[in-house]
MDTraj code that builds the backbone (N, CA, C; nanometers):
import mdtraj as md
import numpy as np

residues = "MET ARG ASN GLY TYR ARG GLY VAL VAL ARG HIS ILE LEU GLY LEU LEU LEU VAL GLY TRP GLY VAL PHE ASN LEU VAL GLU GLY VAL VAL ASP HIS HIS ILE LEU GLY ILE HIS HIS VAL ARG ALA GLY ASP ALA GLU LEU ALA TYR ASP LEU ALA PHE LEU ALA LEU GLY ALA ALA LEU LEU LEU GLY GLY LEU ALA LEU ALA GLY GLY GLY PRO ARG GLU SER ASP ARG ARG ALA SER".split()
xyz = np.array([
    [13.4833, 9.7915, -2.4168],
    [13.6149, 9.7304, -2.4125],
    [13.7165, 9.8297, -2.4687],
    [13.8244, 9.8474, -2.3993],
    [13.9275, 9.9411, -2.4429],
    [14.0020, 9.8865, -2.5638],
    [14.0571, 9.9790, -2.6434],
    [14.1262, 9.9411, -2.7666],
    [14.2477, 9.8528, -2.7420],
    [14.3252, 9.8783, -2.6375],
    [14.4480, 9.8033, -2.6135],
    [14.4290, 9.6693, -2.5473],
    [14.3063, 9.6386, -2.5034],
    [14.2822, 9.5150, -2.4289],
    [14.3180, 9.3922, -2.5112],
    [14.2727, 9.3863, -2.6350],
    [14.3009, 9.2683, -2.7184],
    [14.4506, 9.2521, -2.7417],
    [14.5213, 9.3626, -2.7599],
    [14.6660, 9.3552, -2.7791],
    [14.7369, 9.3022, -2.6562],
    [14.6901, 9.3413, -2.5384],
    [14.7507, 9.2940, -2.4140],
    [14.7241, 9.1450, -2.3961],
    [14.6024, 9.1020, -2.4245],
    [14.5682, 8.9596, -2.4112],
    [14.6508, 8.8771, -2.5088],
    [14.6644, 8.9232, -2.6334],
    [14.7471, 8.8510, -2.7311],
    [14.8916, 8.8425, -2.6834],
    [14.9418, 8.9515, -2.6279],
    [15.0802, 8.9536, -2.5802],
    [15.0999, 8.8545, -2.4656],
    [15.0084, 8.8527, -2.3707],
    [15.0191, 8.7612, -2.2563],
    [15.0064, 8.6162, -2.3016],
    [14.9099, 8.5872, -2.3888],
    [14.8960, 8.4503, -2.4401],
    [15.0201, 8.4085, -2.5188],
    [15.0768, 8.5019, -2.5935],
    [15.1994, 8.4720, -2.6665],
    [15.3141, 8.4369, -2.5734],
    [15.3279, 8.5149, -2.4668],
    [15.4339, 8.4856, -2.3698],
    [15.4101, 8.3530, -2.2991],
    [15.2843, 8.3191, -2.2744],
    [15.2514, 8.1891, -2.2151],
    [15.2959, 8.0756, -2.3074],
    [15.2678, 8.0901, -2.4365],
    [15.3099, 7.9884, -2.5328],
    [15.4625, 7.9812, -2.5436],
    [15.5288, 8.0958, -2.5362],
    [15.6761, 8.0970, -2.5382],
    [15.7303, 8.0173, -2.4200],
    [15.6761, 8.0426, -2.3017],
    [15.7208, 7.9691, -2.1835],
    [15.6963, 7.8205, -2.1943],
    [15.5800, 7.7850, -2.2451],
    [15.5467, 7.6436, -2.2624],
    [15.6415, 7.5785, -2.3630],
    [15.6695, 7.6485, -2.4724],
    [15.7597, 7.5949, -2.5735],
    [15.9017, 7.5788, -2.5220],
    [15.9503, 7.6794, -2.4491],
    [16.0858, 7.6712, -2.3927],
    [16.0945, 7.5557, -2.2943],
    [15.9931, 7.5414, -2.2092],
    [15.9928, 7.4306, -2.1140],
    [15.9986, 7.2974, -2.1876],
    [15.9155, 7.2803, -2.2910],
    [15.9147, 7.1541, -2.3657],
    [16.0497, 7.1273, -2.4311],
    [16.1107, 7.2299, -2.4862],
    [16.2406, 7.2100, -2.5510],
    [16.3487, 7.1717, -2.4501],
    [16.3543, 7.2431, -2.3404],
    [16.4570, 7.2125, -2.2387],
    [16.4325, 7.0756, -2.1776],
    [16.3080, 7.0496, -2.1387],
    [16.2748, 6.9205, -2.0775],
    [16.2990, 6.8071, -2.1760],
    [16.2635, 6.8283, -2.3025],
    [16.2828, 6.7244, -2.4029],
    [16.4289, 6.6939, -2.4280],
    [16.5098, 6.7970, -2.4415],
    [16.6520, 6.7749, -2.4682],
    [16.7205, 6.7134, -2.3462],
    [16.6970, 6.7711, -2.2286],
    [16.7671, 6.7246, -2.1084],
    [16.7173, 6.5865, -2.0651],
    [16.5858, 6.5736, -2.0417],
    [16.5331, 6.4476, -1.9872],
    [16.5281, 6.3346, -2.0895],
    [16.4889, 6.3662, -2.2127],
    [16.4713, 6.2594, -2.3113],
    [16.6016, 6.2198, -2.3786],
    [16.6855, 6.3181, -2.4101],
    [16.8035, 6.2870, -2.4911],
    [16.9332, 6.2812, -2.4110],
    [16.9582, 6.3792, -2.3263],
    [17.0858, 6.3813, -2.2542],
    [17.0859, 6.2800, -2.1396],
    [16.9866, 6.2895, -2.0522],
    [16.9834, 6.2010, -1.9358],
    [16.9119, 6.0687, -1.9622],
    [16.8225, 6.0667, -2.0576],
    [16.7469, 5.9447, -2.0881],
    [16.6578, 5.8993, -1.9741],
    [16.6099, 5.9956, -1.8927],
    [16.5267, 5.9614, -1.7764],
    [16.3969, 5.8947, -1.8193],
    [16.3342, 5.9510, -1.9199],
    [16.2092, 5.8942, -1.9714],
    [16.1928, 5.9399, -2.1148],
    [16.0957, 5.8843, -2.1822],
    [16.0638, 5.9216, -2.3194],
    [15.9156, 5.9534, -2.3271],
    [15.8771, 6.0246, -2.4332],
    [15.7370, 6.0592, -2.4502],
    [15.6533, 5.9316, -2.4539],
    [15.6984, 5.8367, -2.5321],
    [15.6319, 5.7062, -2.5386],
    [15.7401, 5.6020, -2.5654],
    [15.7583, 5.5145, -2.4700],
    [15.8619, 5.4116, -2.4835],
    [15.8179, 5.3066, -2.5845],
    [15.9157, 5.2495, -2.6514],
    [15.8846, 5.1437, -2.7471],
    [15.9648, 5.1591, -2.8743],
    [15.9108, 5.1025, -2.9806],
    [15.9819, 5.0989, -3.1087],
    [16.0101, 5.2377, -3.1651],
    [15.9164, 5.3286, -3.1552],
    [15.9298, 5.4597, -3.2199],
    [15.9543, 5.5709, -3.1179],
    [16.0259, 5.5406, -3.0094],
    [16.0421, 5.6422, -2.9052],
    [16.1189, 5.7634, -2.9554],
    [16.2159, 5.7460, -3.0448],
    [16.2891, 5.8600, -3.0990],
    [16.1954, 5.9505, -3.1798],
    [16.1076, 5.8908, -3.2576],
    [16.0130, 5.9697, -3.3370],
    [15.9212, 6.0507, -3.2460],
    [15.8730, 5.9913, -3.1386],
    [15.7881, 6.0638, -3.0438],
    [15.8657, 6.1760, -2.9746],
    [15.9886, 6.1473, -2.9365],
    [16.0704, 6.2503, -2.8713],
    [16.0980, 6.3666, -2.9656],
    [16.1261, 6.3371, -3.0923],
    [16.1507, 6.4429, -3.1893],
    [16.0236, 6.5219, -3.2198],
    [15.9099, 6.4535, -3.2233],
    [15.7825, 6.5232, -3.2428],
    [15.7535, 6.6158, -3.1251],
    [15.7889, 6.5733, -3.0040],
    [15.7719, 6.6561, -2.8849],
    [15.8584, 6.7819, -2.8949],
    [15.9819, 6.7663, -2.9434],
    [16.0690, 6.8825, -2.9629],
    [16.0142, 6.9748, -3.0719],
    [15.9590, 6.9162, -3.1777],
    [15.8992, 6.9979, -3.2842],
    [15.7793, 7.0756, -3.2319],
    [15.6996, 7.0121, -3.1470],
    [15.5868, 7.0820, -3.0857],
    [15.6360, 7.1971, -2.9992],
    [15.7406, 7.1743, -2.9214],
    [15.7978, 7.2799, -2.8386],
    [15.8475, 7.3964, -2.9230],
    [15.9120, 7.3661, -3.0354],
    [15.9600, 7.4715, -3.1246],
    [15.8433, 7.5477, -3.1867],
    [15.7383, 7.4762, -3.2242],
    [15.6199, 7.5414, -3.2816],
    [15.5529, 7.6321, -3.1789],
    [15.5425, 7.5868, -3.0554],
    [15.4851, 7.6702, -2.9497],
    [15.5696, 7.7949, -2.9275],
    [15.7001, 7.7777, -2.9253],
    [15.7910, 7.8901, -2.9062],
    [15.7762, 7.9921, -3.0189],
    [15.7820, 7.9466, -3.1420],
    [15.7734, 8.0379, -3.2560],
    [15.6358, 8.1026, -3.2670],
    [15.5307, 8.0242, -3.2455],
    [15.3966, 8.0798, -3.2486],
    [15.3749, 8.1815, -3.1388],
    [15.4274, 8.1521, -3.0215],
    [15.4166, 8.2455, -2.9102],
    [15.4914, 8.3742, -2.9355],
    [15.6092, 8.3635, -2.9963],
    [15.6848, 8.4844, -3.0301],
    [15.6100, 8.5692, -3.1322],
    [15.5495, 8.5036, -3.2299],
    [15.4721, 8.5768, -3.3302],
    [15.3517, 8.6449, -3.2660],
    [15.2851, 8.5744, -3.1761],
    [15.1674, 8.6302, -3.1101],
    [15.2065, 8.7424, -3.0144],
    [15.3108, 8.7225, -2.9376],
    [15.3542, 8.8244, -2.8418],
    [15.4095, 8.9463, -2.9139],
    [15.4681, 8.9269, -3.0302],
    [15.5210, 9.0384, -3.1066],
    [15.4124, 9.1309, -3.1571],
    [15.2903, 9.0825, -3.1623],
    [15.1789, 9.1645, -3.2074],
    [15.1138, 9.2417, -3.0952],
    [15.1791, 9.2489, -2.9805],
    [15.1242, 9.3184, -2.8647],
    [15.1257, 9.4684, -2.8832],
    [15.0734, 9.5380, -2.7863],
    [15.0649, 9.6839, -2.7982],
    [15.2026, 9.7488, -2.8000],
    [15.2178, 9.8464, -2.8845],
    [15.3414, 9.9231, -2.8922],
    [15.3287, 10.0461, -2.8041],
    [15.4406, 10.1027, -2.7670],
    [15.4392, 10.2229, -2.6832],
    [15.3612, 10.3345, -2.7507],
    [15.3775, 10.3500, -2.8838],
    [15.3056, 10.4563, -2.9546],
    [15.1552, 10.4295, -2.9551],
    [15.1136, 10.3018, -2.9585],
    [14.9715, 10.2682, -2.9547],
    [14.9104, 10.3042, -2.8202],
    [14.9859, 10.2854, -2.7134],
    [14.9335, 10.3155, -2.5802],
    [14.9171, 10.4648, -2.5615],
    [15.0071, 10.5429, -2.6172],
    [14.9963, 10.6887, -2.6032],
    [14.8785, 10.7436, -2.6825],
    [14.8472, 10.6797, -2.7955],
    [14.7406, 10.7294, -2.8822],
    [14.6024, 10.7062, -2.8230],
    [14.5873, 10.6039, -2.7356],
    [14.4540, 10.5724, -2.6828],
    [14.4156, 10.6544, -2.5627],
])
top = md.Topology()
chain = top.add_chain()
for i, resn in enumerate(residues, 1):
    res = top.add_residue(resn, chain, resSeq=i)
    for name in ("N", "CA", "C"):
        top.add_atom(name, md.element.get_by_symbol(name[0]), res)
traj = md.Trajectory(xyz[None], top)
């Protein structure tokens, strides 16, 4: 296995999580709060579920950025 392989996989997985987090945040704000099309779970605590969904989206975004930031650097690629 090449040295840079793990860094590339971490970077790609990080970007995947970033995309998932951004989608959840946009979909949550637009569909749940602005348009009110649907909620994560309708009922007494629908606001709490919607806010938890936004928190999950933010966590995915931040975690993905942290993971993608650990990807291979240009200097690392030249050294291998």
